[in-house]
C-alpha positions as CSV (number, residue, x, y, z in Angstrom):
1,M,-33.1,-117.4,128.7
2,E,-36.2,-116.4,126.8
3,S,-36.7,-113.5,129.3
4,N,-33.2,-112.2,128.6
5,S,-33.8,-112.5,124.8
6,A,-37.1,-110.6,125.1
7,T,-35.4,-107.9,127.2
8,T,-32.6,-107.6,124.6
9,Q,-35.1,-107.2,121.8
10,S,-37.0,-104.6,123.7
11,F,-33.9,-102.7,124.4
12,R,-32.9,-102.8,120.7
13,Y,-36.4,-101.6,119.7
14,V,-36.3,-98.7,122.2
15,L,-32.8,-97.8,121.0
16,L,-33.8,-97.8,117.3
17,L,-36.9,-95.7,118.1
18,T,-34.8,-93.2,120.0
19,L,-32.3,-92.9,117.2
20,F,-35.1,-92.5,114.6
21,C,-36.7,-89.7,116.7
22,L,-33.4,-88.1,117.3
23,S,-32.5,-88.1,113.6
24,G,-36.0,-86.6,112.8
25,S,-35.4,-83.9,115.4
26,I,-32.0,-83.1,114.0
27,A,-33.4,-82.9,110.4
28,L,-36.2,-80.7,111.6
29,S,-33.8,-78.4,113.5
30,Q,-31.6,-78.2,110.3
31,T,-34.7,-77.3,108.3
32,K,-35.6,-74.5,110.7
33,A,-32.0,-73.3,110.8
34,E,-31.8,-73.2,107.0
35,S,-35.1,-71.3,106.8
36,K,-33.9,-68.8,109.4
37,M,-30.6,-68.3,107.5
38,K,-32.5,-67.8,104.2
39,N,-34.7,-65.2,105.9
40,K,-31.7,-63.4,107.3
41,E,-29.9,-63.4,103.9
42,F,-33.1,-62.1,102.2
43,C,-33.6,-59.3,104.7
44,S,-30.0,-58.3,104.6
45,N,-30.4,-57.1,101.0
46,Y,-32.6,-54.3,102.1
47,N,-31.5,-51.1,103.9
48,Y,-34.1,-48.7,105.2
49,S,-32.3,-46.3,107.5
50,S,-32.0,-42.7,108.7
51,D,-29.1,-40.6,110.1
52,E,-31.4,-39.2,112.7
53,K,-33.4,-42.3,113.8
54,I,-32.7,-45.8,115.0
55,S,-33.5,-48.7,112.6
56,Y,-34.9,-52.1,113.4
57,K,-35.3,-55.1,111.1
58,E,-37.1,-58.4,111.4
59,T,-38.4,-61.2,109.1
60,R,-41.6,-63.1,109.0
61,E,-42.5,-66.1,107.0
62,V,-45.9,-67.8,106.2
63,N,-47.1,-70.5,103.9
64,I,-50.5,-69.9,102.1
65,S,-52.5,-72.0,99.7
66,A,-51.8,-71.4,96.0
67,G,-54.6,-69.8,94.0
68,S,-55.1,-68.5,90.5
69,L,-53.5,-65.1,91.3
70,V,-50.9,-63.8,93.6
71,N,-51.7,-60.1,94.2
72,V,-49.1,-58.0,96.1
73,D,-49.5,-54.4,97.1
74,G,-46.0,-53.1,98.1
75,K,-47.6,-50.0,99.7
76,R,-45.4,-46.9,100.0
77,N,-42.0,-48.4,100.8
78,G,-40.6,-51.8,99.9
79,G,-39.7,-54.0,97.0
80,I,-41.1,-57.3,95.7
81,K,-39.3,-60.4,94.4
82,V,-41.2,-63.4,93.1
83,R,-39.5,-66.7,92.1
84,G,-41.2,-69.7,90.6
85,E,-40.4,-73.2,92.0
86,N,-41.6,-76.8,91.7
87,R,-44.1,-76.4,94.6
88,S,-47.8,-76.5,95.3
89,D,-48.1,-73.7,97.8
90,V,-47.0,-70.1,98.2
91,L,-44.2,-69.0,100.6
92,V,-44.3,-65.4,101.7
93,R,-41.2,-63.9,103.3
94,A,-41.6,-60.4,104.6
95,C,-38.7,-58.1,105.6
96,I,-40.0,-55.5,108.1
97,Q,-37.9,-52.4,108.7
98,T,-38.8,-49.6,111.0
99,L,-37.4,-46.3,112.2
100,G,-37.8,-44.8,115.7
101,A,-36.3,-42.3,118.1
102,T,-35.1,-45.2,120.2
103,E,-34.7,-48.9,119.5
104,E,-37.7,-49.6,121.7
105,E,-39.9,-47.3,119.6
106,A,-38.6,-48.9,116.4
107,R,-39.4,-52.4,117.8
108,A,-42.9,-51.2,118.8
109,F,-43.6,-50.0,115.3
110,A,-42.6,-53.4,113.9
111,K,-44.8,-55.2,116.4
112,N,-47.8,-53.2,115.2
113,I,-47.3,-54.1,111.5
114,R,-49.6,-56.8,110.2
115,I,-48.9,-58.8,107.1
116,E,-52.2,-59.6,105.4
117,T,-52.3,-62.7,103.1
118,G,-56.0,-62.6,102.0
119,T,-56.9,-61.7,98.4
120,T,-54.0,-59.2,98.5
121,I,-50.7,-59.7,100.2
122,R,-49.9,-56.4,101.9
123,A,-48.7,-54.8,105.2
124,E,-50.8,-52.6,107.4
125,G,-49.6,-50.4,110.2
126,V,-49.5,-46.8,111.6
127,E,-47.2,-44.0,110.6
128,E,-46.4,-45.5,107.2
129,S,-43.5,-43.0,106.7
130,N,-41.5,-44.8,109.4
131,W,-41.5,-48.3,108.0
132,A,-41.0,-50.4,105.0
133,V,-41.9,-54.0,104.1
134,S,-40.2,-55.9,101.3
135,Y,-41.2,-59.3,100.0
136,E,-39.7,-62.5,98.7
137,I,-42.4,-64.8,97.5
138,L,-41.9,-68.3,96.2
139,V,-44.8,-69.5,94.0
140,P,-45.6,-72.5,91.7
141,R,-44.0,-71.9,88.3
142,S,-47.4,-71.5,86.6
143,T,-48.8,-68.5,88.5
144,N,-50.6,-65.3,87.6
145,L,-49.2,-62.2,89.2
146,K,-50.4,-58.6,90.0
147,L,-47.7,-56.5,91.7
148,S,-47.3,-52.9,92.6
149,T,-44.7,-50.8,94.5
150,Y,-44.2,-47.1,95.0
151,N,-40.6,-46.8,96.4
152,G,-39.1,-50.2,95.6
153,G,-38.2,-52.5,92.7
154,I,-39.9,-55.5,91.3
155,G,-38.1,-58.8,90.3
156,I,-39.6,-61.9,88.7
157,S,-37.9,-65.1,87.8
158,S,-38.9,-68.6,86.6
159,V,-42.6,-67.8,86.4
160,E,-45.1,-68.4,83.6
161,G,-48.5,-66.7,83.6
162,T,-50.5,-63.6,83.1
163,M,-48.6,-60.8,84.8
164,E,-49.3,-57.1,85.4
165,F,-46.9,-55.0,87.5
166,E,-46.0,-51.4,88.1
167,A,-43.4,-49.5,90.1
168,H,-43.1,-45.8,90.6
169,N,-39.6,-45.4,91.9
170,G,-37.8,-48.6,91.4
171,G,-36.2,-50.9,88.8
172,I,-37.7,-54.0,87.1
173,S,-35.8,-57.2,86.6
174,L,-37.2,-60.2,84.7
175,S,-35.4,-63.6,84.2
176,D,-36.7,-66.8,82.6
177,V,-40.4,-65.6,82.5
178,A,-43.1,-66.5,80.0
179,G,-46.8,-65.8,79.4
180,D,-48.7,-62.6,78.8
181,V,-46.5,-60.1,80.7
182,K,-47.0,-56.3,81.0
183,G,-45.2,-53.9,83.2
184,K,-43.9,-50.4,83.7
185,T,-41.9,-48.1,86.0
186,Q,-41.7,-44.4,86.1
187,N,-38.2,-44.0,87.5
188,G,-35.9,-47.0,87.3
189,G,-34.0,-49.2,84.9
190,V,-35.3,-52.5,83.4
191,S,-33.3,-55.7,82.9
192,V,-34.7,-58.6,80.9
193,N,-32.9,-62.0,80.6
194,L,-34.6,-64.1,77.9
195,S,-34.2,-67.9,77.9
196,G,-34.9,-70.8,75.6
197,S,-35.4,-70.4,71.8
198,S,-38.5,-68.3,71.7
199,W,-41.1,-66.5,73.9
200,K,-43.7,-68.9,75.3
201,G,-47.1,-67.2,75.6
202,G,-48.7,-63.9,74.5
203,G,-45.6,-61.7,74.7
204,L,-43.8,-59.1,76.8
205,D,-44.6,-55.4,77.0
206,L,-42.2,-53.5,79.4
207,E,-41.6,-49.8,79.6
208,T,-39.7,-47.2,81.7
209,K,-39.8,-43.4,81.5
210,N,-36.5,-42.7,83.2
211,G,-34.0,-45.5,83.2
212,G,-31.9,-47.7,81.1
213,V,-32.7,-50.9,79.3
214,N,-30.6,-54.1,79.5
215,L,-31.9,-56.8,77.2
216,S,-30.1,-60.2,77.0
217,I,-31.1,-62.5,74.1
218,P,-29.9,-66.0,73.3
219,E,-28.3,-66.3,69.8
220,N,-31.0,-68.6,68.4
221,Y,-33.9,-66.7,69.9
222,A,-37.0,-66.2,67.6
223,A,-39.2,-63.2,68.3
224,H,-40.4,-59.9,67.1
225,I,-38.2,-57.4,69.0
226,E,-39.3,-53.8,69.7
227,T,-36.9,-51.7,71.7
228,G,-35.5,-48.2,71.7
229,T,-35.0,-44.9,73.4
230,V,-35.8,-41.2,72.8
231,N,-33.0,-39.7,74.9
232,G,-30.1,-42.1,75.3
233,G,-27.4,-44.2,73.7
234,F,-28.0,-47.5,71.9
235,K,-25.6,-50.5,71.8
236,S,-26.3,-53.9,70.4
237,E,-24.3,-57.1,70.2
238,V,-27.0,-59.0,68.3
239,N,-27.0,-59.2,64.5
240,G,-30.2,-57.8,63.1
241,L,-30.9,-55.6,66.1
242,S,-28.7,-52.6,65.3
243,A,-30.4,-49.2,65.4
244,P,-30.7,-47.4,62.0
245,A,-28.0,-44.7,61.4
246,D,-28.9,-41.1,62.2
247,D,-26.8,-38.5,60.4
248,E,-27.5,-35.8,62.9
249,N,-26.8,-37.8,66.1
250,R,-25.8,-41.4,65.8
251,S,-26.1,-42.2,69.5
252,R,-29.5,-40.8,70.4
253,G,-33.1,-41.4,69.6
254,K,-32.8,-45.0,68.4
255,R,-35.6,-47.5,67.7
256,V,-35.6,-51.1,66.6
257,N,-38.6,-53.0,65.3
258,A,-37.5,-56.2,63.7
259,D,-38.1,-60.0,63.4
260,L,-35.2,-62.0,64.9
261,N,-34.6,-65.5,63.6
262,G,-37.9,-65.6,61.7
263,G,-39.9,-63.7,64.2
264,G,-42.5,-64.8,66.8
265,A,-44.2,-63.3,69.8
266,T,-43.6,-59.6,70.4
267,V,-40.9,-58.7,73.0
268,R,-41.2,-55.0,73.6
269,V,-38.8,-53.2,76.0
270,I,-38.8,-49.4,75.7
271,T,-37.4,-46.4,77.5
272,T,-37.8,-42.7,77.1
273,N,-34.9,-41.3,79.0
274,G,-32.1,-43.8,79.2
275,G,-29.7,-45.9,77.2
276,V,-30.4,-49.3,75.6
277,K,-28.0,-52.2,75.6
278,I,-28.7,-55.5,73.9
279,S,-26.4,-58.4,74.6
280,S,-26.1,-62.0,73.4
281,S,-26.4,-64.9,75.9
282,T,-26.3,-68.7,75.9
283,G,-30.0,-68.8,76.9
284,K,-29.2,-71.0,79.9
285,I,-30.4,-70.0,83.4
286,L,-27.9,-71.0,86.1
């Protein structure tokens, strides 16, 4: 009887251990599947193609230790998106796109591209005109950033820190950011979505030469706002941020320099050739 009882207990133990391992394997498989799906969705947002050549696309993902600065060189072709999260490491997703006379050649180009994650995150490969690498990078919310692109946009959300970034041909999008933030683009629009009741940190200085400005400000936001355009229209839904009247041309060459709700840190968003639109928001980030 005791032997049968021991055998039954052993069977139950093995069964429970098997179920535990199986559930762990299923969870791990689900995590890997979710990661692959996120990679696929991220890479599908980019399209680097040619009517004369065959395109190829693949994603790579790597986790690296978080440091005081995330420095990304977008090289000639590719955009950069950085999002802050409650995490202690940095996740780098790279979308590699190549062009070739055949699919085999395009795949070969991709195989020869290396994603470096040392002091600077960047891609290295041959014949740079035939490939592009775009990044989605998840960082701790308190992170310093240095970003640059040539043909590609820059997007930053939910990050607080010292940030410097520059694009040549590409737009800039900021949402729920804070700190000492400076950026510019030569050709591209800029979009800024402010959150909370005031700017946290040194301020924002953002400029484009050729592109429109979209600035969204919560109703109770306190800051010193500087915005305007030399050649473009101006529209504001926020009281106290209307452009001064111009008898010669009421829709061009407008500039606002004013304290909003008592003032605070300076939020400067300027364009030379492009319109300005200031809208009111709830200040909540969904």
